[in-house]
C-alpha positions as CSV (number, residue, x, y, z in Angstrom):
1,X,112.4,-48.2,71.0
2,X,110.6,-49.8,68.1
3,X,112.4,-47.6,65.6
4,X,115.7,-48.2,67.1
5,X,115.1,-52.0,67.2
6,X,113.7,-52.0,63.7
7,X,110.6,-53.8,64.8
8,X,107.0,-53.8,63.5
9,X,104.4,-51.7,65.3
10,X,102.6,-54.8,66.5
11,X,105.4,-55.1,69.0
12,X,104.2,-51.9,70.7
13,X,103.0,-53.8,73.7
14,X,106.3,-55.5,74.3
15,X,108.1,-52.1,73.9
16,X,105.7,-50.5,76.4
17,X,106.2,-53.2,79.0
18,X,110.0,-53.0,78.5
19,X,109.9,-49.2,79.0
20,X,107.8,-49.6,82.2
21,X,110.2,-52.3,83.5
22,X,113.1,-49.9,83.1
23,X,111.3,-46.9,84.5
24,X,110.3,-48.9,87.6
25,X,114.0,-49.4,88.3
26,X,115.1,-45.8,87.9
27,X,115.4,-43.4,90.8
28,X,112.8,-40.6,91.0
29,X,113.1,-37.3,92.8
30,X,109.5,-37.4,93.7
31,X,110.1,-40.4,96.0
32,X,113.3,-39.2,97.6
33,X,115.5,-40.6,94.7
34,X,114.3,-44.1,95.3
35,X,113.0,-46.5,92.7
36,X,109.3,-47.6,92.4
37,X,110.6,-51.1,92.7
38,X,112.3,-50.3,96.0
39,X,109.1,-48.6,97.4
40,X,107.0,-51.7,96.6
41,X,109.4,-54.6,97.5
42,X,111.6,-52.8,100.1
43,X,114.7,-53.9,98.4
44,X,117.0,-52.3,95.8
45,X,116.6,-53.7,92.3
46,X,119.4,-55.2,90.3
47,X,120.0,-54.0,86.7
48,X,122.5,-56.6,85.8
49,X,119.9,-58.6,83.8
50,X,118.8,-55.7,81.7
51,X,119.4,-55.9,77.9
52,X,118.8,-53.6,75.0
53,X,115.3,-54.0,73.6
54,X,115.1,-55.6,70.2
55,X,118.7,-56.7,70.0
56,X,119.7,-60.0,68.3
57,X,119.7,-63.1,70.5
58,X,120.7,-66.8,70.3
59,X,118.6,-69.2,72.3
60,X,120.2,-72.5,73.2
61,X,118.3,-75.5,71.8
62,X,118.4,-78.4,74.4
63,X,120.5,-81.4,73.3
64,X,117.5,-83.7,73.4
65,X,115.6,-81.4,71.0
66,X,118.2,-81.4,68.2
67,X,120.1,-83.9,66.0
68,X,123.8,-84.2,65.8
69,X,124.3,-81.8,62.9
70,X,121.6,-79.3,63.9
71,X,122.7,-75.8,65.2
72,X,123.0,-75.5,69.0
73,X,121.1,-72.2,69.0
74,X,118.5,-70.3,67.0
75,X,118.4,-66.6,66.2
76,X,115.8,-64.4,67.8
77,X,115.0,-60.9,69.0
78,X,114.9,-59.8,72.6
79,X,111.4,-58.6,73.5
80,X,111.4,-58.3,77.3
81,X,111.4,-60.1,80.6
82,X,109.1,-62.9,81.7
83,X,106.6,-62.0,84.4
84,X,106.4,-65.3,86.2
85,X,110.1,-66.5,86.1
86,X,113.6,-65.0,85.9
87,X,113.8,-65.6,82.2
88,X,113.7,-63.6,78.9
89,X,111.1,-63.3,76.2
90,X,112.6,-63.9,72.8
91,X,111.0,-63.8,69.4
92,X,112.2,-66.8,67.4
93,X,112.7,-65.5,63.8
94,X,112.5,-68.8,62.1
95,X,109.6,-70.3,64.0
96,X,107.7,-67.0,64.2
97,X,106.8,-67.4,67.9
98,X,107.8,-66.0,71.3
99,X,109.8,-68.4,73.5
100,X,110.7,-68.1,77.2
101,X,114.3,-69.0,78.0
102,X,117.2,-68.3,80.3
103,X,119.8,-69.8,78.0
104,X,120.2,-66.7,75.9
105,X,123.2,-65.1,74.3
106,X,122.8,-61.4,73.4
107,X,124.3,-59.4,70.6
108,X,123.4,-55.9,71.7
109,X,125.1,-54.3,68.6
110,X,122.7,-55.9,66.1
111,X,119.0,-55.2,65.6
112,X,116.2,-56.5,63.5
113,X,116.0,-59.5,61.2
114,X,119.2,-60.2,59.1
115,X,119.3,-58.2,55.9
116,X,122.1,-60.1,54.2
117,X,120.0,-60.9,51.1
118,X,116.7,-59.7,49.5
119,X,115.1,-63.1,50.3
120,X,115.7,-62.3,54.0
121,X,113.9,-59.0,53.6
122,X,111.0,-60.7,51.9
123,X,110.8,-63.2,54.8
124,X,110.8,-60.3,57.2
125,X,108.0,-58.6,55.5
126,X,105.9,-61.8,55.4
127,X,106.2,-62.7,59.1
128,X,102.8,-62.9,60.8
129,X,103.4,-60.9,64.0
130,X,99.7,-61.1,65.0
131,X,99.8,-64.8,65.7
132,X,102.7,-65.5,68.0
133,X,103.1,-68.4,70.3
134,X,105.0,-68.5,73.6
135,X,106.8,-71.7,74.3
136,X,108.1,-72.9,77.6
137,X,109.0,-76.5,78.5
138,X,108.2,-76.1,82.2
139,X,104.6,-75.2,81.6
140,X,102.4,-78.2,82.3
141,X,99.3,-76.8,80.6
142,X,98.5,-73.9,78.3
143,X,98.7,-70.5,79.9
144,X,97.2,-67.5,78.1
145,X,98.9,-64.1,77.8
146,X,97.8,-60.9,76.3
147,X,100.4,-59.3,74.0
148,X,100.0,-56.7,71.3
149,X,96.3,-56.9,71.5
150,X,96.3,-60.6,70.7
151,X,96.0,-63.7,72.9
152,X,98.9,-66.2,72.7
153,X,99.1,-69.7,74.2
154,X,102.2,-70.9,76.1
155,X,102.9,-74.2,74.5
156,X,104.9,-77.1,76.0
157,X,106.4,-77.9,72.6
158,X,107.5,-75.3,70.1
159,X,109.7,-77.1,67.5
160,X,112.5,-77.8,69.8
161,X,112.9,-74.2,71.0
162,X,111.6,-74.8,74.6
163,X,114.1,-74.1,77.3
164,X,113.9,-75.1,80.9
165,X,113.5,-72.2,83.2
166,X,115.7,-74.0,85.7
167,X,118.7,-74.1,83.5
168,X,120.8,-71.1,84.7
169,X,124.2,-72.6,84.3
170,X,126.5,-70.8,81.8
171,X,123.6,-68.8,80.4
172,X,123.2,-65.1,80.9
173,X,120.4,-65.5,83.3
174,X,118.4,-63.0,85.4
175,X,120.1,-62.1,88.6
176,X,117.5,-59.8,90.2
177,X,116.1,-61.1,93.5
178,X,112.3,-61.4,93.5
179,X,110.2,-59.9,96.2
180,X,111.4,-60.9,99.7
181,X,109.6,-63.6,101.5
182,X,109.3,-64.3,105.2
183,X,111.7,-67.3,105.3
184,X,115.3,-67.1,106.4
185,X,116.2,-70.2,104.5
186,X,116.8,-69.8,100.8
187,X,118.5,-72.0,98.2
188,X,121.0,-69.8,96.5
189,X,121.5,-70.6,92.8
190,X,124.9,-70.1,91.3
191,X,124.8,-68.0,88.2
192,X,127.5,-67.4,85.7
193,X,127.8,-64.4,83.3
194,X,129.6,-66.5,80.7
195,X,127.8,-66.1,77.4
196,X,127.5,-69.2,75.3
197,X,127.9,-69.0,71.5
198,X,126.0,-71.3,69.1
199,X,129.2,-73.2,68.1
200,X,130.5,-74.1,71.6
201,X,131.6,-77.7,72.2
202,X,129.2,-80.3,73.6
203,X,131.3,-80.6,76.7
204,X,130.4,-77.0,77.7
205,X,126.8,-77.6,76.9
206,X,126.8,-80.7,79.1
207,X,128.1,-78.6,82.0
208,X,125.4,-76.0,81.2
209,X,122.7,-78.6,81.6
210,X,123.9,-80.6,84.6
211,X,121.8,-82.0,87.4
212,X,119.8,-79.4,89.2
213,X,120.8,-80.8,92.6
214,X,124.4,-80.3,91.8
215,X,123.9,-76.6,91.0
216,X,122.7,-75.4,94.3
217,X,124.3,-74.6,97.6
218,X,123.1,-75.8,101.0
219,X,120.3,-73.7,102.5
220,X,121.4,-70.4,104.0
221,X,119.6,-67.9,106.1
222,X,120.5,-64.9,104.0
223,X,118.8,-63.7,100.9
224,X,120.0,-65.2,97.6
225,X,120.8,-61.9,96.0
226,X,124.0,-60.7,94.3
227,X,123.3,-57.3,96.0
228,X,123.9,-58.9,99.4
229,X,127.5,-59.6,98.8
230,X,130.2,-57.0,98.7
231,X,132.9,-57.2,96.1
232,X,135.5,-56.6,98.8
233,X,134.4,-59.7,100.7
234,X,134.8,-61.9,97.6
235,X,138.4,-60.8,97.1
236,X,139.7,-62.4,100.3
237,X,141.0,-65.9,99.4
238,X,140.5,-68.7,101.9
239,X,143.5,-70.9,100.9
240,X,147.1,-70.3,99.9
241,X,146.5,-71.6,96.4
242,X,143.5,-69.3,95.9
243,X,145.7,-66.4,96.9
244,X,148.7,-67.1,94.6
245,X,146.5,-68.1,91.6
246,X,143.6,-65.7,92.0
247,X,142.8,-62.4,90.2
248,X,144.7,-60.4,93.0
249,X,147.7,-62.7,93.0
250,X,150.1,-59.9,92.6
251,X,149.0,-58.2,95.8
252,X,148.7,-61.4,97.8
253,X,152.1,-62.7,96.7
254,X,153.6,-59.4,97.8
255,X,151.9,-59.7,101.2
256,X,153.1,-63.3,101.6
257,X,156.7,-62.3,100.8
258,X,156.4,-59.5,103.3
259,X,155.1,-61.9,106.0
260,X,157.9,-64.4,105.4
261,X,160.5,-61.6,105.3
262,X,159.3,-60.3,108.6
263,X,159.5,-63.8,110.2
264,X,163.0,-64.2,108.9
265,X,164.2,-60.9,110.3
266,X,162.5,-61.6,113.7
267,X,164.1,-65.1,113.8
268,X,160.7,-66.7,114.4
269,X,161.5,-70.2,113.1
270,X,164.3,-72.6,113.4
271,X,164.5,-75.6,111.2
272,X,164.4,-78.8,113.2
273,X,164.0,-82.5,113.2
274,X,160.8,-83.6,115.0
275,X,161.8,-85.6,118.1
276,X,160.3,-88.9,118.8
277,X,157.1,-88.6,120.8
278,X,156.6,-84.9,119.9
279,X,153.8,-83.6,117.7
280,X,153.9,-80.7,115.3
281,X,151.1,-78.1,115.3
282,X,149.5,-77.4,111.9
283,X,149.6,-73.9,110.3
284,X,147.6,-72.1,107.7
285,X,147.6,-68.9,105.8
286,X,145.0,-66.2,106.6
287,X,144.3,-63.4,104.1
288,X,142.6,-60.1,105.0
289,X,142.1,-56.8,103.3
290,X,142.7,-53.8,105.6
291,X,140.4,-50.9,104.6
292,X,140.4,-47.2,105.3
293,X,137.5,-45.2,106.9
294,X,135.9,-44.7,103.5
295,X,136.0,-48.4,102.7
296,X,138.8,-48.2,100.2
297,X,141.7,-50.7,100.3
298,X,144.6,-49.7,102.5
299,X,146.7,-52.8,102.1
300,X,146.6,-56.6,101.7
301,X,147.6,-58.6,104.7
302,X,148.8,-62.2,104.8
303,X,149.3,-64.0,108.1
304,X,150.9,-67.4,108.7
305,X,149.0,-68.6,111.8
306,X,149.2,-71.7,114.0
307,X,146.2,-74.0,114.6
308,X,146.2,-73.2,118.3
309,X,143.2,-75.4,118.9
310,X,145.5,-78.4,118.6
311,X,147.7,-77.3,121.4
312,X,147.8,-79.3,124.6
313,X,147.6,-77.6,128.0
314,X,150.8,-78.2,130.1
315,X,152.8,-79.3,127.0
316,X,152.4,-76.5,124.4
317,X,151.2,-73.8,126.7
318,X,150.3,-72.9,130.3
319,X,149.3,-69.2,130.9
320,X,147.1,-67.6,128.2
321,X,145.4,-64.6,130.0
322,X,146.1,-61.2,128.4
323,X,144.2,-58.0,129.3
324,X,142.3,-56.1,126.7
325,X,141.9,-52.3,126.7
326,X,138.5,-51.1,127.8
327,X,136.4,-49.1,125.4
328,X,135.8,-46.5,128.1
329,X,139.5,-46.0,128.2
330,X,139.7,-45.5,124.5
331,X,136.8,-42.9,124.7
332,X,138.5,-41.2,127.6
333,X,141.8,-40.7,125.8
334,X,140.0,-39.4,122.7
335,X,137.9,-37.0,124.8
336,X,140.9,-35.7,126.7
337,X,142.9,-35.1,123.6
338,X,140.0,-33.2,122.1
339,X,139.2,-31.2,125.2
340,X,142.7,-30.1,125.9
341,X,143.6,-29.7,122.3
342,X,146.3,-32.4,122.4
343,X,147.5,-34.2,119.3
344,X,146.3,-37.8,119.0
345,X,148.7,-39.9,116.9
346,X,148.3,-43.5,115.9
347,X,151.0,-46.1,115.3
348,X,150.7,-49.7,114.0
349,X,153.1,-52.4,115.1
350,X,154.1,-54.5,112.2
351,X,153.6,-58.2,113.0
352,X,153.4,-57.5,116.7
353,X,153.1,-61.1,117.9
354,X,156.4,-62.0,116.3
355,X,158.3,-60.1,119.0
356,X,157.3,-62.3,121.9
357,X,159.9,-65.0,122.9
358,X,158.5,-68.5,123.4
359,X,158.9,-70.1,126.8
360,X,157.6,-73.5,125.8
361,X,159.1,-75.8,123.1
362,X,156.6,-75.9,120.2
363,X,157.0,-77.4,116.8
364,X,154.9,-76.6,113.8
365,X,154.3,-78.1,110.4
366,X,156.1,-76.6,107.4
367,X,153.5,-74.4,105.7
368,X,153.0,-73.7,102.0
369,X,155.5,-71.1,100.8
370,X,158.2,-72.2,103.2
371,X,161.1,-74.4,102.0
372,X,163.5,-76.3,104.2
373,X,167.0,-77.5,103.3
374,X,168.6,-80.8,104.4
375,X,166.8,-83.4,106.4
376,X,164.7,-81.1,108.5
377,X,161.0,-81.9,108.6
378,X,159.5,-79.3,110.9
379,X,159.9,-75.8,112.4
380,X,160.7,-75.0,116.0
381,X,159.0,-71.8,117.1
382,X,161.5,-69.4,118.7
383,X,159.0,-66.5,118.7
384,X,155.2,-66.6,119.1
385,X,153.1,-66.4,116.0
386,X,149.4,-65.6,115.4
387,X,147.1,-68.4,116.4
388,X,149.0,-69.7,119.4
389,X,147.0,-69.6,122.6
390,X,149.8,-67.8,124.5
391,X,150.7,-65.4,121.6
392,X,148.7,-62.5,122.9
393,X,150.1,-62.9,126.5
394,X,153.7,-63.1,125.3
395,X,153.3,-59.9,123.2
396,X,151.7,-58.1,126.1
397,X,154.6,-59.0,128.4
398,X,157.2,-58.0,125.7
399,X,155.6,-54.6,125.1
400,X,154.9,-53.9,128.8
401,X,158.5,-54.6,129.7
402,X,159.9,-52.2,127.1
403,X,157.4,-49.3,127.8
404,X,158.1,-49.5,131.5
405,X,161.8,-49.5,130.8
406,X,161.5,-46.0,129.2
407,X,159.8,-44.4,132.2
408,X,156.1,-45.2,131.8
409,X,153.8,-46.5,134.5
410,X,150.9,-48.8,134.1
411,X,147.6,-47.2,134.9
412,X,145.7,-48.7,137.9
413,X,142.5,-48.1,135.9
414,X,143.5,-50.1,132.8
415,X,146.6,-52.3,132.3
416,X,146.9,-51.3,128.7
417,X,147.1,-47.5,129.5
418,X,150.6,-46.2,130.2
419,X,151.3,-42.8,131.7
420,X,154.5,-40.7,131.9
421,X,154.8,-37.3,133.7
422,X,157.9,-35.1,133.0
423,X,158.2,-31.5,134.3
424,X,154.5,-31.1,134.6
425,X,153.7,-32.5,131.2
426,X,152.1,-35.9,130.7
427,X,151.9,-38.4,127.9
428,X,149.4,-41.2,127.5
429,X,150.1,-44.4,125.6
430,X,147.1,-46.7,124.9
431,X,147.7,-50.2,123.3
432,X,145.1,-52.5,121.7
433,X,147.0,-55.5,120.4
434,X,149.1,-53.9,117.6
435,X,147.5,-50.4,117.6
436,X,149.2,-47.7,119.7
437,X,147.6,-44.3,120.4
438,X,149.8,-41.6,121.8
439,X,148.6,-38.2,123.1
440,X,149.8,-35.7,125.7
441,X,150.4,-32.1,126.6
442,X,153.9,-31.9,125.2
443,X,154.5,-32.5,121.4
444,X,158.2,-33.0,122.2
445,X,157.5,-35.8,124.6
446,X,155.1,-37.4,122.1
447,X,157.8,-37.3,119.4
448,X,160.4,-38.7,121.8
449,X,158.1,-41.5,122.8
450,X,157.3,-42.4,119.2
451,X,161.0,-42.5,118.4
452,X,161.7,-44.8,121.4
453,X,159.0,-47.2,120.3
454,X,160.3,-47.2,116.7
455,X,163.8,-48.1,117.8
456,X,162.6,-51.3,119.4
457,X,159.5,-52.2,117.3
458,X,158.9,-51.9,113.6
459,X,156.0,-49.5,113.3
460,X,154.1,-47.4,110.7
461,X,153.2,-43.9,111.8
462,X,149.7,-43.0,110.6
463,X,149.9,-39.5,112.0
464,X,146.6,-38.1,113.3
465,X,144.2,-40.8,114.4
466,X,141.1,-40.7,112.2
467,X,140.1,-44.4,112.1
468,X,140.9,-47.0,114.8
469,X,139.3,-50.4,115.8
470,X,136.6,-49.9,113.1
471,X,135.7,-46.5,114.6
472,X,135.9,-43.3,112.5
473,X,136.7,-40.1,114.4
474,X,134.8,-37.2,112.9
475,X,135.6,-33.7,114.0
476,X,132.6,-31.4,114.4
477,X,132.5,-27.6,113.6
478,X,131.9,-26.9,117.3
479,X,135.1,-28.6,118.4
480,X,133.4,-31.9,119.3
481,X,134.4,-35.3,118.0
482,X,132.0,-38.1,117.0
483,X,132.9,-41.8,117.1
484,X,131.2,-43.2,114.0
485,X,130.8,-46.9,113.3
486,X,128.9,-46.6,110.0
487,X,131.0,-49.2,108.3
488,X,130.5,-51.7,111.1
489,X,126.8,-51.1,111.1
490,X,126.6,-51.7,107.3
491,X,128.7,-54.8,107.7
492,X,126.5,-56.5,110.3
493,X,123.4,-55.5,108.4
494,X,124.7,-57.3,105.3
495,X,125.9,-60.2,107.5
496,X,122.4,-60.8,108.8
497,X,120.6,-59.9,105.5
498,X,119.1,-56.7,106.9
499,X,120.8,-54.2,104.7
500,X,117.6,-53.5,102.8
501,X,115.3,-53.5,105.8
502,X,113.0,-50.6,106.7
503,X,114.2,-48.6,109.7
504,X,111.8,-48.5,112.8
505,X,112.2,-46.9,116.2
506,X,111.7,-50.2,118.0
507,X,111.6,-53.7,116.6
508,X,108.9,-54.8,119.2
509,X,106.4,-52.6,120.9
510,X,106.6,-52.3,124.7
511,X,103.2,-53.8,125.1
512,X,103.9,-56.7,122.8
513,X,103.5,-60.1,124.5
514,X,105.7,-63.0,123.4
515,X,104.1,-66.4,123.3
516,X,105.6,-69.9,122.7
517,X,105.7,-70.8,119.0
518,X,103.7,-73.7,117.8
519,X,105.7,-74.1,114.6
520,X,106.8,-77.6,113.8
521,X,110.1,-76.4,112.4
522,X,112.3,-73.7,114.0
523,X,113.7,-70.8,112.0
524,X,117.4,-71.0,111.4
525,X,118.0,-67.5,112.7
526,X,121.5,-66.7,114.2
527,X,120.0,-64.8,117.2
528,X,122.9,-65.1,119.5
529,X,125.4,-64.0,116.8
530,X,123.3,-60.9,116.0
531,X,123.0,-59.9,119.7
532,X,126.7,-60.3,120.2
533,X,127.4,-58.2,117.1
534,X,125.2,-55.4,118.4
535,X,127.0,-55.4,121.7
536,X,130.3,-54.4,120.1
């Protein structure tokens, strides 16, 4: 490491500490391919903050520590990671001292002191590496460190090179979470990976050194760690503008066009003039990513939904009840198909709710992406859309009416299970909102049923059912089938910041006695949400 970085042997201590730092974050076969860091802190380490030892760096000089024409940064060499803060140790070449800073820009392709001239080489040879000082503006008093066999004092003033350990704005700061503590509430700092160059404008520097209170989010109960957030979660926009202007705008624009095209083909809207005394219900766009069993993206979905919470009973809706298929019915159909060797096919109804005809007169606000001609100022709903209180019921009535018209009967056990018997052969159709599962003893009857459904509803035939309602169906070598919810389990673990927890047989022993807490403040733990998620 020293040879590669072109550093003097007196930096052996820093090189050794850097090597240990890296080794503690590498998996080892001796501990079940886990890292030593994970064994000690019970959480996976982040390696995003790691840099090449000895590479050239530029440390930002605070504005109050420099004059107008002074450079905004000073050159240095990367020596390692600070032990008491999420910052870097950098050797300031000009000052001949070690500084602690987070506002560091790295040039990992350059090493050693500049050799552009012979005078630079002479300066490099004359540097006194044995008497280095560590500077940090946040240190109230001197703190001693042992480094390369010498003692160095952390000073509060080092020729303008001090840098606040709280400045994590546009700098390439450390992102690794420290050892977990017992509190649910953390203050999550926003960090950016934008690297600042020495000649950036003062406006950018002003943003990089804004008020600390403006650079933090409200307290949250999850751990402030980049590892606790999936990239897939971050790609789902929350507004229409985020979708059409974001990094995945091509996919989201395509999904929006598909949704509006489907609404036009179904005749969902009718341009209208809002009558006096009537009120229009608001709408919004909802964006979701549908994933496969392995977690990969299947498709981008955009839904124009109504703000049903603004509907008035007796005016905008009356009946809302709609039955939901029982999970025991789902398990029964899967078990029967496996036991008798029947095919189990899955179909997805495209924009299912848009098939239901509205009974009430409901007006909605013109949403983003929808243009009206003439003097029309609202939309009258001819068909139900997602978000309406009666939408699920209207869709259920529409599907039920058609399926019964082709010879199916509603099961007395479950209203969403339909049965048809022809010449001793039976076919079972199970419906869960827009998912349809078809199985039976006759492949010909199954094919005929699927064709009948496709003639009335736009559907996508997924073929053999392998993933439905968040459940993966895994065939066993002995002819069995396992209903696996690994993805759902991983999701709720991340949701409640338990993805890095240690597994135990029981959270609380049977002989453990609960007593009232005397704590002055209550822990902000989403207990009811967690219990509800576990009951799914």
